[in-house]
Z-matrix of the N, CA and C atoms (Angstrom, degrees):
N
C 1 1.435
C 2 1.519 1 107.01
N 3 1.317 2 118.46 1 135.13
C 4 1.447 3 123.75 2 178.53
C 5 1.506 4 109.34 3 -94.27
N 6 1.308 5 115.72 4 134.68
C 7 1.451 6 120.60 5 -177.99
C 8 1.513 7 110.56 6 -107.30
N 9 1.317 8 115.53 7 144.55
C 10 1.455 9 120.11 8 172.35
C 11 1.516 10 107.53 9 -71.37
N 12 1.334 11 118.17 10 148.14
C 13 1.459 12 118.99 11 179.63
C 14 1.519 13 110.81 12 -63.24
N 15 1.326 14 116.77 13 145.30
C 16 1.464 15 119.74 14 178.26
C 17 1.513 16 110.34 15 -59.53
N 18 1.342 17 115.93 16 148.16
C 19 1.449 18 120.93 17 -175.71
C 20 1.516 19 113.52 18 -87.29
N 21 1.322 20 118.05 19 -11.57
C 22 1.453 21 119.55 20 179.54
C 23 1.521 22 109.07 21 -136.10
N 24 1.316 23 115.71 22 151.50
C 25 1.445 24 120.72 23 -179.45
C 26 1.520 25 110.11 24 -59.10
N 27 1.333 26 115.96 25 134.98
C 28 1.445 27 120.49 26 177.06
C 29 1.515 28 113.63 27 86.09
N 30 1.316 29 118.25 28 -6.74
C 31 1.459 30 120.01 29 179.41
C 32 1.516 31 109.20 30 -79.89
N 33 1.285 32 115.85 31 151.75
C 34 1.447 33 120.89 32 175.48
C 35 1.516 34 107.56 33 -134.23
N 36 1.307 35 115.74 34 156.77
C 37 1.451 36 120.44 35 -179.62
C 38 1.506 37 108.14 36 -112.76
N 39 1.310 38 116.45 37 134.16
C 40 1.446 39 122.50 38 -179.22
C 41 1.523 40 108.11 39 -122.40
N 42 1.319 41 116.50 40 142.12
C 43 1.456 42 119.43 41 177.73
C 44 1.514 43 109.20 42 -68.98
N 45 1.301 44 116.38 43 133.76
C 46 1.453 45 121.61 44 176.93
C 47 1.512 46 109.29 45 -103.73
N 48 1.306 47 116.21 46 -175.29
C 49 1.451 48 120.88 47 179.66
C 50 1.520 49 112.60 48 -66.78
N 51 1.285 50 117.94 49 151.02
C 52 1.453 51 125.79 50 175.61
C 53 1.526 52 112.37 51 58.90
N 54 1.344 53 117.65 52 36.42
C 55 1.447 54 121.22 53 176.37
C 56 1.516 55 114.57 54 75.33
N 57 1.308 56 118.25 55 6.26
C 58 1.454 57 120.70 56 178.64
C 59 1.512 58 109.28 57 -88.72
N 60 1.342 59 115.39 58 151.81
C 61 1.447 60 119.90 59 177.26
C 62 1.506 61 108.81 60 -108.35
N 63 1.322 62 114.81 61 159.77
C 64 1.447 63 119.59 62 173.09
C 65 1.514 64 107.92 63 -142.21
N 66 1.284 65 116.82 64 148.80
C 67 1.454 66 122.03 65 176.49
C 68 1.523 67 108.76 66 -84.87
N 69 1.322 68 115.81 67 139.39
C 70 1.456 69 119.25 68 175.77
C 71 1.514 70 108.11 69 -62.26
N 72 1.306 71 116.40 70 143.33
C 73 1.454 72 121.17 71 -178.03
C 74 1.517 73 112.09 72 97.31
N 75 1.317 74 117.43 73 -5.00
C 76 1.452 75 121.06 74 177.27
C 77 1.521 76 108.08 75 -111.22
N 78 1.320 77 115.88 76 154.11
C 79 1.454 78 118.69 77 -179.47
C 80 1.518 79 110.64 78 -79.18
N 81 1.299 80 115.27 79 154.92
C 82 1.452 81 121.66 80 176.05
C 83 1.513 82 107.32 81 -135.90
N 84 1.301 83 115.85 82 127.83
C 85 1.457 84 119.90 83 177.57
C 86 1.515 85 108.08 84 -97.65
N 87 1.296 86 116.38 85 123.58
C 88 1.457 87 123.07 86 176.64
C 89 1.513 88 105.71 87 -131.51
N 90 1.307 89 116.53 88 -146.95
C 91 1.458 90 119.20 89 172.28
C 92 1.520 91 109.56 90 -68.76
N 93 1.337 92 116.07 91 -17.67
C 94 1.460 93 120.44 92 174.95
C 95 1.518 94 108.29 93 -76.38
N 96 1.291 95 116.46 94 156.75
C 97 1.447 96 121.97 95 174.37
C 98 1.528 97 109.82 96 -67.53
N 99 1.343 98 116.22 97 -41.08
C 100 1.454 99 121.27 98 -179.01
C 101 1.515 100 108.64 99 -160.20
N 102 1.330 101 116.46 100 140.38
C 103 1.453 102 122.20 101 179.31
C 104 1.520 103 106.90 102 -141.88
N 105 1.335 104 118.32 103 112.37
C 106 1.461 105 122.82 104 -177.32
C 107 1.522 106 108.52 105 -125.33
N 108 1.327 107 115.20 106 131.09
C 109 1.448 108 121.40 107 179.31
C 110 1.529 109 107.99 108 -126.57
N 111 1.337 110 117.34 109 135.28
C 112 1.459 111 120.04 110 179.62
C 113 1.522 112 110.60 111 -149.49
N 114 1.328 113 114.36 112 156.68
C 115 1.452 114 121.15 113 178.13
C 116 1.516 115 109.94 114 -88.04
N 117 1.329 116 115.03 115 151.10
C 118 1.454 117 121.39 116 174.36
C 119 1.527 118 108.25 117 -128.77
N 120 1.324 119 114.90 118 162.94
C 121 1.464 120 120.88 119 178.78
C 122 1.522 121 109.81 120 -74.76
N 123 1.328 122 116.38 121 145.02
C 124 1.470 123 117.58 122 173.59
C 125 1.525 124 109.31 123 -62.03
N 126 1.322 125 116.80 124 138.78
C 127 1.470 126 121.51 125 -176.61
C 128 1.518 127 110.57 126 -86.57
N 129 1.314 128 114.29 127 142.03
C 130 1.453 129 121.56 128 170.18
C 131 1.520 130 107.35 129 -96.49
N 132 1.305 131 116.64 130 140.79
C 133 1.462 132 120.70 131 -179.23
C 134 1.521 133 110.22 132 -55.33
N 135 1.328 134 116.17 133 125.48
C 136 1.456 135 121.71 134 177.61
C 137 1.514 136 115.04 135 75.18
N 138 1.328 137 117.67 136 -1.63
C 139 1.459 138 120.66 137 -178.48
C 140 1.514 139 112.44 138 -80.09
N 141 1.323 140 115.02 139 158.40
C 142 1.456 141 120.81 140 176.11
C 143 1.523 142 109.81 141 -73.83
N 144 1.316 143 116.07 142 162.88
C 145 1.458 144 121.56 143 175.49
C 146 1.529 145 108.34 144 -68.05
N 147 1.330 146 116.34 145 134.11
C 148 1.461 147 121.01 146 177.92
C 149 1.526 148 109.90 147 -62.08
N 150 1.326 149 115.93 148 148.97
C 151 1.467 150 120.61 149 -177.83
C 152 1.529 151 111.52 150 -56.77
N 153 1.321 152 117.19 151 -42.08
C 154 1.462 153 120.45 152 178.96
C 155 1.517 154 112.48 153 -62.15
N 156 1.330 155 116.66 154 -36.42
C 157 1.462 156 120.44 155 178.19
C 158 1.526 157 111.12 156 -70.96
N 159 1.320 158 116.89 157 -35.63
C 160 1.472 159 120.00 158 175.41
C 161 1.525 160 109.90 159 -62.32
N 162 1.330 161 116.91 160 -36.80
C 163 1.469 162 119.98 161 176.97
C 164 1.522 163 110.99 162 -67.47
N 165 1.316 164 117.92 163 -29.36
C 166 1.475 165 121.00 164 176.38
C 167 1.522 166 110.33 165 -64.01
N 168 1.317 167 117.15 166 -38.45
C 169 1.465 168 120.60 167 177.84
C 170 1.525 169 109.27 168 -63.42
N 171 1.311 170 116.47 169 -45.33
C 172 1.467 171 121.05 170 178.14
C 173 1.527 172 110.56 171 -60.81
N 174 1.332 173 117.24 172 -42.45
C 175 1.466 174 121.38 173 177.41
C 176 1.522 175 110.80 174 -60.86
N 177 1.324 176 116.62 175 -42.84
C 178 1.467 177 120.54 176 -179.70
C 179 1.528 178 111.12 177 -61.07
N 180 1.332 179 116.95 178 -41.63
C 181 1.474 180 120.42 179 177.22
C 182 1.519 181 111.08 180 -62.88
N 183 1.321 182 116.62 181 -47.37
C 184 1.475 183 120.60 182 -177.65
C 185 1.521 184 112.30 183 -63.03
N 186 1.318 185 116.33 184 -44.34
C 187 1.468 186 120.33 185 -178.85
C 188 1.522 187 110.19 186 -65.84
N 189 1.321 188 116.58 187 -40.76
C 190 1.467 189 120.76 188 177.68
C 191 1.526 190 110.73 189 -60.77
N 192 1.315 191 116.82 190 -49.31
C 193 1.469 192 120.95 191 -179.47
C 194 1.521 193 111.04 192 -60.72
N 195 1.322 194 116.97 193 -45.29
C 196 1.464 195 120.40 194 -178.30
C 197 1.527 196 111.24 195 -63.48
N 198 1.323 197 116.61 196 -43.06
C 199 1.468 198 119.59 197 -177.73
C 200 1.532 199 110.93 198 -68.36
N 201 1.316 200 117.06 199 -41.36
C 202 1.468 201 119.15 200 179.39
C 203 1.526 202 110.91 201 -65.31
N 204 1.326 203 117.48 202 -40.39
C 205 1.473 204 119.91 203 176.73
C 206 1.523 205 110.65 204 -63.00
N 207 1.316 206 116.12 205 -42.93
C 208 1.464 207 121.13 206 179.58
C 209 1.534 208 110.24 207 -59.53
N 210 1.315 209 116.87 208 -36.11
C 211 1.470 210 121.52 209 -177.55
C 212 1.526 211 113.01 210 -89.12
N 213 1.339 212 117.21 211 6.47
C 214 1.454 213 120.05 212 177.75
C 215 1.516 214 113.94 213 76.95
N 216 1.326 215 117.02 214 23.40
C 217 1.458 216 120.97 215 -178.90
C 218 1.529 217 110.85 216 -110.35
N 219 1.341 218 115.76 217 42.91
C 220 1.463 219 121.43 218 -177.27
C 221 1.517 220 113.07 219 -55.99
N 222 1.319 221 117.23 220 -34.32
C 223 1.467 222 119.95 221 -176.51
C 224 1.532 223 112.62 222 -66.57
N 225 1.324 224 117.67 223 -16.03
C 226 1.470 225 120.99 224 179.57
C 227 1.525 226 112.94 225 -98.53
N 228 1.329 227 117.69 226 -5.50
C 229 1.466 228 121.08 227 -172.06
C 230 1.523 229 112.00 228 -58.37
N 231 1.319 230 119.00 229 -50.86
C 232 1.467 231 120.70 230 -175.64
C 233 1.523 232 111.94 231 -60.29
N 234 1.317 233 117.06 232 -51.69
C 235 1.462 234 120.03 233 -177.80
C 236 1.533 235 111.38 234 -67.87
N 237 1.321 236 117.23 235 -42.70
C 238 1.469 237 120.02 236 -178.85
C 239 1.526 238 111.84 237 -64.67
N 240 1.337 239 117.74 238 -41.32
C 241 1.465 240 118.84 239 -179.90
C 242 1.524 241 111.30 240 -68.03
N 243 1.319 242 117.71 241 -35.88
C 244 1.455 243 119.76 242 176.43
C 245 1.532 244 110.39 243 -65.44
N 246 1.314 245 116.91 244 -43.64
C 247 1.463 246 120.82 245 179.41
C 248 1.524 247 110.66 246 -63.54
N 249 1.332 248 117.44 247 -46.72
C 250 1.466 249 120.40 248 178.35
C 251 1.523 250 110.22 249 -58.58
N 252 1.316 251 116.20 250 -45.14
C 253 1.457 252 120.83 251 179.45
C 254 1.528 253 111.47 252 -58.12
N 255 1.309 254 116.96 253 -46.66
C 256 1.460 255 120.58 254 -177.71
C 257 1.524 256 112.01 255 -69.41
N 258 1.331 257 118.01 256 -41.49
C 259 1.464 258 120.02 257 -179.44
C 260 1.519 259 111.86 258 -69.49
N 261 1.332 260 117.70 259 -40.36
C 262 1.466 261 120.61 260 178.10
C 263 1.533 262 109.65 261 -66.54
N 264 1.321 263 117.32 262 -44.73
C 265 1.470 264 120.31 263 178.05
C 266 1.522 265 110.64 264 -59.85
N 267 1.317 266 117.44 265 -44.04
C 268 1.460 267 121.62 266 178.86
C 269 1.529 268 110.79 267 -59.55
N 270 1.325 269 116.43 268 -41.88
C 271 1.464 270 120.04 269 178.92
C 272 1.523 271 111.37 270 -65.18
N 273 1.323 272 116.71 271 -42.95
C 274 1.465 273 120.07 272 179.04
C 275 1.528 274 109.88 273 -62.47
N 276 1.308 275 117.67 274 -44.71
C 277 1.459 276 121.78 275 -175.87
C 278 1.516 277 113.90 276 -70.78
N 279 1.326 278 117.56 277 -36.05
C 280 1.461 279 118.77 278 -167.10
C 281 1.522 280 116.03 279 -118.85
N 282 1.317 281 119.82 280 -10.09
C 283 1.458 282 118.71 281 -172.19
C 284 1.512 283 113.77 282 -76.66
N 285 1.317 284 117.87 283 -36.77
C 286 1.459 285 119.81 284 -173.77
C 287 1.520 286 112.60 285 79.52
N 288 1.319 287 117.62 286 0.98
C 289 1.455 288 121.43 287 179.94
C 290 1.513 289 111.94 288 -89.69
N 291 1.325 290 115.63 289 -175.92
C 292 1.463 291 121.03 290 -179.71
C 293 1.522 292 112.60 291 -124.75
N 294 1.326 293 117.10 292 7.33
C 295 1.467 294 120.12 293 -179.97
C 296 1.521 295 109.53 294 -146.97
N 297 1.329 296 115.40 295 140.29
C 298 1.462 297 121.86 296 178.03
C 299 1.519 298 108.30 297 -131.34
N 300 1.314 299 115.76 298 140.38
C 301 1.461 300 122.21 299 174.23
C 302 1.519 301 107.64 300 -124.60
N 303 1.330 302 115.91 301 130.93
C 304 1.461 303 117.01 302 170.95
C 305 1.504 304 108.53 303 -121.76
N 306 1.331 305 114.18 304 142.47
C 307 1.459 306 121.96 305 -172.88
C 308 1.520 307 108.70 306 -131.99
N 309 1.309 308 115.93 307 133.72
C 310 1.454 309 122.48 308 170.75
C 311 1.519 310 107.08 309 -111.91
N 312 1.308 311 117.55 310 127.58
C 313 1.458 312 121.37 311 176.38
C 314 1.522 313 109.04 312 -132.30
N 315 1.304 314 115.82 313 152.86
C 316 1.453 315 122.02 314 174.45
C 317 1.519 316 106.89 315 -117.37
N 318 1.341 317 114.90 316 124.66
C 319 1.454 318 119.14 317 -178.84
C 320 1.527 319 108.61 318 -159.07
N 321 1.315 320 116.00 319 134.07
C 322 1.456 321 121.51 320 174.03
C 323 1.518 322 114.88 321 57.87
N 324 1.325 323 117.48 322 35.23
C 325 1.452 324 120.54 323 177.78
C 326 1.520 325 114.81 324 84.28
N 327 1.334 326 117.41 325 10.64
C 328 1.460 327 121.24 326 -178.34
C 329 1.528 328 111.24 327 -131.06
N 330 1.323 329 114.91 328 148.21
C 331 1.457 330 122.63 329 166.54
C 332 1.512 331 105.50 330 -94.71
N 333 1.323 332 117.35 331 121.40
C 334 1.467 333 121.23 332 177.03
C 335 1.514 334 108.43 333 -103.39
N 336 1.310 335 115.44 334 129.59
C 337 1.459 336 122.98 335 176.38
C 338 1.523 337 106.26 336 -110.85
N 339 1.335 338 116.62 337 121.79
C 340 1.465 339 121.51 338 179.49
C 341 1.514 340 109.03 339 -126.14
N 342 1.323 341 116.81 340 136.12
C 343 1.455 342 122.25 341 174.61
C 344 1.519 343 107.09 342 -125.37
N 345 1.331 344 114.78 343 121.94
C 346 1.467 345 121.91 344 -177.07
C 347 1.522 346 108.61 345 -114.91
N 348 1.335 347 116.72 346 127.29
C 349 1.461 348 119.48 347 -178.39
C 350 1.520 349 113.80 348 -116.74
N 351 1.322 350 118.11 349 6.24
C 352 1.461 351 124.43 350 174.55
C 353 1.518 352 114.92 351 66.37
N 354 1.322 353 117.81 352 7.95
C 355 1.462 354 120.39 353 179.27
C 356 1.532 355 108.47 354 -123.26
N 357 1.328 356 117.16 355 122.18
C 358 1.460 357 118.80 356 179.70
C 359 1.523 358 111.29 357 -66.56
N 360 1.299 359 115.13 358 152.40
C 361 1.463 360 122.13 359 179.07
C 362 1.507 361 109.23 360 146.38
N 363 1.277 362 117.27 361 141.40
C 364 1.463 363 121.88 362 -176.70
C 365 1.523 364 111.90 363 -91.23
N 366 1.340 365 117.24 364 126.47
C 367 1.460 366 118.90 365 172.91
C 368 1.530 367 109.29 366 -71.85
N 369 1.309 368 115.43 367 149.77
C 370 1.462 369 121.09 368 -176.73
C 371 1.521 370 109.28 369 -127.83
N 372 1.326 371 115.88 370 133.10
C 373 1.460 372 120.79 371 174.00
C 374 1.526 373 107.20 372 -72.97
N 375 1.332 374 115.94 373 125.87
C 376 1.466 375 121.53 374 -177.21
C 377 1.516 376 111.46 375 -96.92
N 378 1.313 377 114.66 376 149.83
C 379 1.466 378 121.61 377 167.95
C 380 1.518 379 105.70 378 -100.65
N 381 1.331 380 117.17 379 110.47
C 382 1.460 381 121.08 380 -175.48
C 383 1.520 382 111.24 381 -107.13
N 384 1.310 383 114.47 382 158.73
C 385 1.467 384 120.14 383 174.28
C 386 1.520 385 108.51 384 -68.18
N 387 1.316 386 116.03 385 155.63
C 388 1.466 387 121.26 386 -179.49
C 389 1.523 388 112.62 387 -58.73
N 390 1.337 389 117.56 388 -31.45
C 391 1.460 390 120.07 389 -177.37
C 392 1.531 391 113.72 390 -96.99
N 393 1.337 392 117.81 391 6.29
C 394 1.463 393 121.21 392 179.35
C 395 1.529 394 110.22 393 -67.59
N 396 1.331 395 115.70 394 142.16
C 397 1.463 396 120.98 395 -179.72
C 398 1.524 397 112.18 396 -90.85
N 399 1.305 398 117.77 397 -11.58
C 400 1.464 399 122.34 398 -178.45
C 401 1.523 400 109.89 399 -137.91
N 402 1.337 401 114.42 400 169.53
C 403 1.450 402 118.83 401 171.02
C 404 1.512 403 116.44 402 101.29
N 405 1.326 404 117.41 403 6.97
C 406 1.464 405 119.47 404 -178.45
C 407 1.529 406 114.22 405 -106.20
N 408 1.317 407 117.80 406 -0.68
C 409 1.461 408 121.01 407 -173.32
C 410 1.513 409 114.77 408 -56.46
N 411 1.325 410 116.93 409 -54.00
C 412 1.463 411 119.25 410 -179.21
C 413 1.524 412 112.14 411 -70.42
N 414 1.319 413 116.62 412 -28.41
C 415 1.466 414 119.96 413 173.92
C 416 1.524 415 109.45 414 -62.49
N 417 1.339 416 117.16 415 -43.28
C 418 1.471 417 120.70 416 177.45
C 419 1.527 418 111.09 417 -62.70
N 420 1.338 419 116.61 418 -42.97
C 421 1.466 420 120.30 419 177.87
C 422 1.522 421 109.69 420 -60.25
N 423 1.319 422 117.01 421 -44.83
C 424 1.462 423 121.38 422 179.02
C 425 1.530 424 111.07 423 -60.57
N 426 1.318 425 117.00 424 -43.84
C 427 1.475 426 120.69 425 179.59
C 428 1.528 427 111.74 426 -64.87
N 429 1.321 428 117.02 427 -44.03
C 430 1.468 429 120.32 428 -179.16
C 431 1.519 430 111.70 429 -65.47
N 432 1.320 431 117.30 430 -43.36
C 433 1.469 432 118.30 431 179.62
C 434 1.524 433 110.30 432 -66.78
N 435 1.329 434 117.81 433 -37.45
C 436 1.471 435 120.51 434 177.49
C 437 1.524 436 110.28 435 -63.94
N 438 1.339 437 117.13 436 -39.13
C 439 1.467 438 120.59 437 178.44
C 440 1.526 439 111.48 438 -63.72
N 441 1.322 440 117.09 439 -28.82
C 442 1.465 441 121.73 440 177.47
C 443 1.528 442 111.55 441 -88.74
N 444 1.331 443 116.83 442 -1.98
C 445 1.459 444 120.71 443 179.43
C 446 1.512 445 113.36 444 72.85
N 447 1.330 446 116.28 445 27.12
C 448 1.461 447 120.72 446 -179.35
C 449 1.531 448 109.15 447 -128.77
N 450 1.322 449 116.16 448 -170.76
C 451 1.455 450 120.82 449 -174.64
C 452 1.524 451 111.53 450 -126.02
N 453 1.322 452 114.47 451 172.35
C 454 1.457 453 122.92 452 170.75
C 455 1.526 454 106.34 453 -134.65
N 456 1.316 455 115.87 454 164.57
C 457 1.458 456 118.87 455 179.97
C 458 1.511 457 111.38 456 -173.88
N 459 1.323 458 114.71 457 -167.20
C 460 1.466 459 121.11 458 179.17
C 461 1.514 460 109.35 459 -131.76
N 462 1.327 461 114.52 460 159.65
C 463 1.456 462 119.91 461 173.93
C 464 1.532 463 108.63 462 -67.75
N 465 1.319 464 117.02 463 168.58
C 466 1.463 465 120.76 464 -177.54
C 467 1.525 466 112.41 465 -56.05
N 468 1.338 467 117.16 466 -37.27
C 469 1.473 468 119.64 467 -179.37
C 470 1.526 469 112.57 468 -90.02
N 471 1.319 470 117.43 469 -6.08
C 472 1.455 471 121.25 470 177.13
C 473 1.514 472 114.77 471 83.30
N 474 1.325 473 118.49 472 1.20
C 475 1.468 474 120.66 473 -178.16
C 476 1.524 475 112.56 474 -78.36
N 477 1.319 476 118.09 475 -17.35
C 478 1.461 477 122.14 476 178.98
C 479 1.522 478 109.22 477 -122.12
N 480 1.333 479 115.14 478 127.90
C 481 1.459 480 121.08 479 174.08
C 482 1.522 481 106.57 480 -110.20
N 483 1.316 482 117.73 481 137.16
C 484 1.459 483 121.16 482 -174.22
C 485 1.529 484 109.82 483 -140.00
N 486 1.310 485 114.36 484 161.77
C 487 1.458 486 120.88 485 169.31
C 488 1.519 487 108.49 486 -153.99
N 489 1.309 488 115.58 487 161.43
C 490 1.452 489 122.82 488 178.79
C 491 1.522 490 109.29 489 -117.16
N 492 1.316 491 116.57 490 145.00
C 493 1.456 492 123.15 491 169.78
C 494 1.525 493 106.90 492 -126.25
N 495 1.309 494 116.92 493 132.97
C 496 1.459 495 120.64 494 179.65
C 497 1.525 496 109.17 495 -67.79
N 498 1.328 497 115.90 496 137.51
C 499 1.460 498 120.41 497 176.85
C 500 1.520 499 109.42 498 -73.07
N 501 1.332 500 116.53 499 149.16
C 502 1.466 501 118.83 500 178.15
C 503 1.521 502 111.24 501 -59.42
N 504 1.299 503 116.05 502 131.93
C 505 1.464 504 120.31 503 178.28
C 506 1.517 505 113.51 504 69.21
N 507 1.355 506 117.77 505 14.23
C 508 1.463 507 120.89 506 179.90
C 509 1.503 508 114.20 507 65.41
N 510 1.359 509 117.61 508 25.31
C 511 1.467 510 119.77 509 -179.67
C 512 1.514 511 110.91 510 -57.31
N 513 1.327 512 117.12 511 139.89
C 514 1.476 513 120.07 512 177.10
C 515 1.512 514 111.16 513 -77.66
């Protein structure tokens, strides 16, 4: 299949279902609740997150909130957007990759949040000093999932970090 050139710098085109294409950075509705893929800047050791990548985190929060509200899952918006924000930020900061995909799915009474950064490696919950400005993201994810009585984890290769949140009223 021949693709039209991307319309903006850094954009990529991915084949979608049924021969349709989609630009990375746009949402795609499939059997998943939400599937968003976007490019990030290559990280320099010890460098701050690029401004464009910080905007990607903000976009991920907004899209998550909008989709959950659209699906009638307003009660999960606050916790889910915080988790998405922390997992996407963690991937940008530590993966060393150039592409991130986050997926929201509903299955078996749970909302699953997955962030895939294409780079193997295990995320680690840090113990930070009280005055530290960074390092609490996975701790927050751990606390939120524990408050919901569920878990979080990583894929076998560590490239995907996920967590579950119970749906209100145990809806399937």
